[in-house]
Z-matrix of the N, CA and C atoms (Angstrom, degrees):
N
C 1 1.437
C 2 1.523 1 110.28
N 3 1.306 2 114.69 1 155.19
C 4 1.460 3 120.25 2 -179.38
C 5 1.523 4 110.61 3 -64.38
N 6 1.320 5 117.21 4 -39.35
C 7 1.469 6 119.44 5 -178.30
C 8 1.528 7 111.39 6 -63.77
N 9 1.342 8 117.15 7 -33.83
C 10 1.464 9 120.07 8 177.11
C 11 1.521 10 110.97 9 -66.82
N 12 1.334 11 116.32 10 -41.36
C 13 1.464 12 121.05 11 178.53
C 14 1.526 13 109.68 12 -63.37
N 15 1.340 14 116.56 13 -43.61
C 16 1.466 15 120.15 14 178.42
C 17 1.524 16 110.98 15 -62.56
N 18 1.314 17 116.61 16 -42.14
C 19 1.461 18 120.70 17 -179.98
C 20 1.525 19 110.95 18 -61.67
N 21 1.325 20 116.64 19 -44.48
C 22 1.464 21 120.67 20 178.54
C 23 1.522 22 110.97 21 -65.27
N 24 1.336 23 116.84 22 -40.83
C 25 1.466 24 120.72 23 179.88
C 26 1.526 25 110.69 24 -64.11
N 27 1.323 26 116.88 25 -41.66
C 28 1.470 27 120.71 26 178.22
C 29 1.525 28 109.95 27 -61.68
N 30 1.321 29 115.73 28 -45.63
C 31 1.464 30 120.55 29 179.84
C 32 1.528 31 110.45 30 -61.25
N 33 1.331 32 116.93 31 -46.54
C 34 1.465 33 121.07 32 -179.12
C 35 1.528 34 111.62 33 -64.59
N 36 1.341 35 117.25 34 -40.33
C 37 1.464 36 120.10 35 179.43
C 38 1.528 37 110.59 36 -64.49
N 39 1.317 38 117.17 37 -43.12
C 40 1.473 39 119.93 38 179.39
C 41 1.530 40 111.11 39 -65.10
N 42 1.319 41 115.46 40 -38.95
C 43 1.459 42 120.11 41 177.71
C 44 1.527 43 110.72 42 -63.87
N 45 1.327 44 115.63 43 -44.21
C 46 1.461 45 121.89 44 -178.81
C 47 1.525 46 110.63 45 -64.77
N 48 1.344 47 116.95 46 -40.93
C 49 1.465 48 120.59 47 -179.35
C 50 1.528 49 112.67 48 -72.41
N 51 1.317 50 117.17 49 -24.13
C 52 1.466 51 119.54 50 179.49
C 53 1.530 52 112.73 51 -92.10
N 54 1.321 53 117.28 52 -8.75
C 55 1.466 54 121.20 53 179.10
C 56 1.529 55 108.79 54 -68.50
N 57 1.338 56 118.22 55 132.84
C 58 1.466 57 120.45 56 -176.10
C 59 1.535 58 113.94 57 -60.12
N 60 1.306 59 117.69 58 -32.04
C 61 1.463 60 120.29 59 -177.47
C 62 1.521 61 113.82 60 -74.89
N 63 1.321 62 117.83 61 -29.44
C 64 1.470 63 120.40 62 -176.47
C 65 1.520 64 113.75 63 -108.42
N 66 1.312 65 118.22 64 -13.75
C 67 1.468 66 121.08 65 -177.31
C 68 1.522 67 111.74 66 -61.17
N 69 1.322 68 117.65 67 -41.48
C 70 1.469 69 121.14 68 -178.08
C 71 1.523 70 111.35 69 -68.58
N 72 1.325 71 117.24 70 -35.12
C 73 1.468 72 120.78 71 -177.73
C 74 1.524 73 111.76 72 -66.73
N 75 1.314 74 117.40 73 -31.40
C 76 1.465 75 121.14 74 -176.72
C 77 1.531 76 112.73 75 -106.96
N 78 1.327 77 117.37 76 18.12
C 79 1.461 78 121.08 77 -177.88
C 80 1.524 79 111.85 78 -60.08
N 81 1.336 80 118.05 79 -38.73
C 82 1.467 81 120.49 80 -178.47
C 83 1.532 82 111.66 81 -70.99
N 84 1.315 83 117.21 82 -28.36
C 85 1.467 84 121.32 83 -179.76
C 86 1.527 85 113.14 84 -92.62
N 87 1.301 86 117.37 85 -5.75
C 88 1.462 87 120.70 86 -173.77
C 89 1.532 88 113.88 87 -55.32
N 90 1.350 89 120.76 88 -45.13
C 91 1.473 90 118.93 89 179.36
C 92 1.530 91 112.66 90 -60.49
N 93 1.327 92 116.91 91 -40.69
C 94 1.469 93 119.93 92 179.05
C 95 1.521 94 110.89 93 -68.76
N 96 1.321 95 116.46 94 -37.48
C 97 1.466 96 119.52 95 178.26
C 98 1.527 97 111.09 96 -67.92
N 99 1.320 98 117.60 97 -35.77
C 100 1.469 99 120.57 98 176.82
C 101 1.528 100 110.59 99 -64.85
N 102 1.345 101 116.94 100 -38.74
C 103 1.470 102 120.07 101 175.55
C 104 1.523 103 110.96 102 -63.88
N 105 1.333 104 115.92 103 -40.90
C 106 1.465 105 120.33 104 177.82
C 107 1.528 106 110.38 105 -62.61
N 108 1.320 107 116.47 106 -43.05
C 109 1.464 108 120.53 107 178.76
C 110 1.529 109 110.33 108 -62.63
N 111 1.329 110 117.32 109 -41.47
C 112 1.469 111 120.66 110 178.91
C 113 1.527 112 110.82 111 -63.69
N 114 1.342 113 117.11 112 -41.71
C 115 1.470 114 120.33 113 177.23
C 116 1.524 115 111.41 114 -64.32
N 117 1.328 116 116.40 115 -40.22
C 118 1.462 117 120.15 116 178.97
C 119 1.528 118 110.37 117 -64.95
N 120 1.329 119 116.59 118 -38.75
C 121 1.470 120 120.54 119 179.00
C 122 1.528 121 110.72 120 -65.24
N 123 1.341 122 116.20 121 -41.76
C 124 1.466 123 120.46 122 177.42
C 125 1.522 124 110.61 123 -61.87
N 126 1.328 125 116.22 124 -43.15
C 127 1.462 126 120.70 125 179.73
C 128 1.529 127 110.66 126 -64.68
N 129 1.337 128 116.49 127 -39.19
C 130 1.465 129 120.37 128 179.75
C 131 1.526 130 110.65 129 -64.04
N 132 1.329 131 116.41 130 -43.10
C 133 1.468 132 120.26 131 179.01
C 134 1.524 133 110.05 132 -64.03
N 135 1.331 134 116.93 133 -40.77
C 136 1.464 135 120.99 134 178.54
C 137 1.522 136 110.90 135 -62.16
N 138 1.318 137 116.54 136 -41.61
C 139 1.466 138 119.99 137 179.79
C 140 1.528 139 111.79 138 -68.85
N 141 1.323 140 117.11 139 -31.79
C 142 1.466 141 120.38 140 -179.49
C 143 1.520 142 113.11 141 -79.98
N 144 1.327 143 117.33 142 -15.97
C 145 1.458 144 121.01 143 -179.90
C 146 1.523 145 109.26 144 -83.21
N 147 1.327 146 118.16 145 121.89
C 148 1.466 147 118.95 146 -179.37
C 149 1.528 148 110.69 147 -66.55
N 150 1.325 149 116.55 148 145.05
C 151 1.469 150 118.85 149 179.73
C 152 1.521 151 110.79 150 -67.78
N 153 1.323 152 114.91 151 151.15
C 154 1.457 153 119.59 152 177.15
C 155 1.519 154 108.63 153 -70.68
N 156 1.297 155 114.84 154 143.13
C 157 1.454 156 119.78 155 179.99
C 158 1.523 157 109.70 156 -68.41
N 159 1.319 158 115.77 157 130.28
C 160 1.460 159 120.40 158 177.67
C 161 1.524 160 111.10 159 -89.97
N 162 1.307 161 115.09 160 -6.64
C 163 1.453 162 119.18 161 -178.96
C 164 1.521 163 109.46 162 -76.78
N 165 1.289 164 115.52 163 130.66
C 166 1.459 165 120.88 164 179.59
C 167 1.529 166 108.65 165 -73.39
N 168 1.333 167 117.54 166 133.80
C 169 1.466 168 118.29 167 179.60
C 170 1.528 169 111.17 168 -64.39
N 171 1.295 170 114.67 169 147.52
C 172 1.460 171 119.86 170 -178.73
C 173 1.519 172 110.21 171 -65.04
N 174 1.324 173 115.51 172 137.70
C 175 1.458 174 119.56 173 179.47
C 176 1.530 175 109.84 174 -70.03
N 177 1.294 176 115.43 175 -34.38
C 178 1.462 177 121.08 176 178.42
C 179 1.525 178 107.10 177 -123.73
N 180 1.345 179 118.78 178 95.98
C 181 1.458 180 120.86 179 -174.06
C 182 1.524 181 114.52 180 -57.74
N 183 1.322 182 118.04 181 -36.28
C 184 1.457 183 120.09 182 -177.72
C 185 1.511 184 113.32 183 -98.23
N 186 1.324 185 117.02 184 27.38
C 187 1.462 186 122.72 185 -173.47
C 188 1.524 187 112.75 186 -52.33
N 189 1.312 188 117.76 187 -43.88
C 190 1.471 189 120.59 188 -175.29
C 191 1.523 190 112.70 189 -71.50
N 192 1.315 191 117.22 190 -22.31
C 193 1.466 192 119.25 191 -178.26
C 194 1.522 193 112.35 192 -95.36
N 195 1.339 194 117.21 193 -2.76
C 196 1.469 195 120.42 194 -179.62
C 197 1.524 196 110.97 195 -81.15
N 198 1.315 197 114.19 196 151.88
C 199 1.462 198 118.82 197 171.45
C 200 1.524 199 107.98 198 -77.21
N 201 1.317 200 116.85 199 169.51
C 202 1.464 201 121.12 200 -178.72
C 203 1.526 202 111.29 201 -60.85
N 204 1.324 203 117.29 202 -41.22
C 205 1.469 204 119.34 203 -179.37
C 206 1.534 205 111.02 204 -69.12
N 207 1.326 206 117.73 205 -35.32
C 208 1.461 207 120.25 206 176.82
C 209 1.532 208 110.91 207 -65.85
N 210 1.339 209 116.13 208 -40.68
C 211 1.470 210 119.96 209 177.23
C 212 1.519 211 110.38 210 -63.02
N 213 1.328 212 116.92 211 -42.72
C 214 1.464 213 121.53 212 179.22
C 215 1.532 214 110.12 213 -61.38
N 216 1.331 215 116.66 214 -47.38
C 217 1.464 216 120.63 215 -179.93
C 218 1.530 217 111.74 216 -63.04
N 219 1.318 218 116.59 217 -39.93
C 220 1.464 219 119.85 218 178.79
C 221 1.521 220 110.65 219 -64.71
N 222 1.323 221 116.26 220 -42.18
C 223 1.467 222 120.18 221 179.76
C 224 1.528 223 110.95 222 -66.48
N 225 1.315 224 117.28 223 -43.47
C 226 1.463 225 120.22 224 179.29
C 227 1.530 226 111.02 225 -64.29
N 228 1.317 227 116.74 226 -39.84
C 229 1.461 228 120.59 227 177.86
C 230 1.522 229 110.50 228 -62.75
N 231 1.327 230 116.10 229 -41.73
C 232 1.462 231 120.59 230 178.62
C 233 1.523 232 111.04 231 -64.60
N 234 1.326 233 116.76 232 -43.35
C 235 1.463 234 120.35 233 178.41
C 236 1.525 235 110.97 234 -63.42
N 237 1.335 236 116.75 235 -39.87
C 238 1.459 237 121.02 236 178.11
C 239 1.531 238 110.84 237 -62.00
N 240 1.334 239 116.28 238 -46.39
C 241 1.463 240 119.93 239 179.73
C 242 1.521 241 111.28 240 -63.53
N 243 1.339 242 117.47 241 -40.14
C 244 1.465 243 120.82 242 177.41
C 245 1.522 244 110.70 243 -62.99
N 246 1.320 245 116.82 244 -43.74
C 247 1.467 246 120.55 245 -179.68
C 248 1.525 247 111.04 246 -64.84
N 249 1.317 248 117.43 247 -42.29
C 250 1.463 249 120.80 248 179.37
C 251 1.526 250 110.99 249 -65.68
N 252 1.329 251 116.56 250 -38.28
C 253 1.464 252 119.90 251 178.47
C 254 1.516 253 110.86 252 -65.52
N 255 1.334 254 116.48 253 -39.91
C 256 1.465 255 119.50 254 178.14
C 257 1.522 256 111.37 255 -66.91
N 258 1.305 257 116.37 256 -38.95
C 259 1.464 258 120.72 257 -175.21
C 260 1.525 259 112.27 258 -77.24
N 261 1.336 260 116.82 259 -44.95
C 262 1.463 261 120.88 260 -172.12
C 263 1.531 262 113.93 261 -113.57
N 264 1.303 263 118.57 262 0.88
C 265 1.462 264 121.25 263 -179.49
C 266 1.517 265 111.56 264 98.01
N 267 1.321 266 114.63 265 166.48
C 268 1.463 267 120.46 266 -174.39
C 269 1.522 268 113.12 267 -63.76
N 270 1.326 269 117.65 268 -27.89
C 271 1.464 270 119.69 269 -177.83
C 272 1.526 271 112.16 270 -100.66
N 273 1.310 272 116.69 271 36.41
C 274 1.465 273 121.13 272 -176.08
C 275 1.522 274 112.85 273 -61.01
N 276 1.318 275 117.87 274 -27.22
C 277 1.469 276 120.33 275 179.91
C 278 1.525 277 111.72 276 -71.13
N 279 1.327 278 117.05 277 -26.96
C 280 1.461 279 121.03 278 -175.95
C 281 1.527 280 113.05 279 -90.01
N 282 1.309 281 116.84 280 -3.94
C 283 1.462 282 119.38 281 -178.93
C 284 1.528 283 110.26 282 -80.63
N 285 1.319 284 114.47 283 150.50
C 286 1.471 285 119.87 284 179.31
C 287 1.527 286 109.55 285 -69.90
N 288 1.302 287 115.71 286 146.76
C 289 1.462 288 121.16 287 178.11
C 290 1.529 289 108.72 288 -71.43
N 291 1.341 290 118.33 289 124.02
C 292 1.465 291 120.24 290 -177.54
C 293 1.529 292 112.76 291 -66.41
N 294 1.326 293 117.94 292 -16.37
C 295 1.470 294 120.71 293 -179.70
C 296 1.520 295 112.11 294 -77.60
N 297 1.330 296 117.52 295 -14.10
C 298 1.477 297 120.47 296 -178.36
C 299 1.499 298 111.78 297 -77.58
């Protein structure tokens, strides 16, 4: 994987820069090399992070295992909640009953 190659390269570069024989030769380039190492580390972390799922979660997770009447009731309940939210706002459940 690319992230493994980057990880090994970062390790080797740090080892090479800390070696007494080569550290003095690259002293003038060290700040730029440290920036390169930081960019490589950021890229490695980005590659190791799994992408977020673009798939929308199912509105009814057990949809396939429901009976027809259960699916109908779930859909009607969802439509009712959507209608109430549109009519009275998103927090319609927390509002006081006007009949009280």
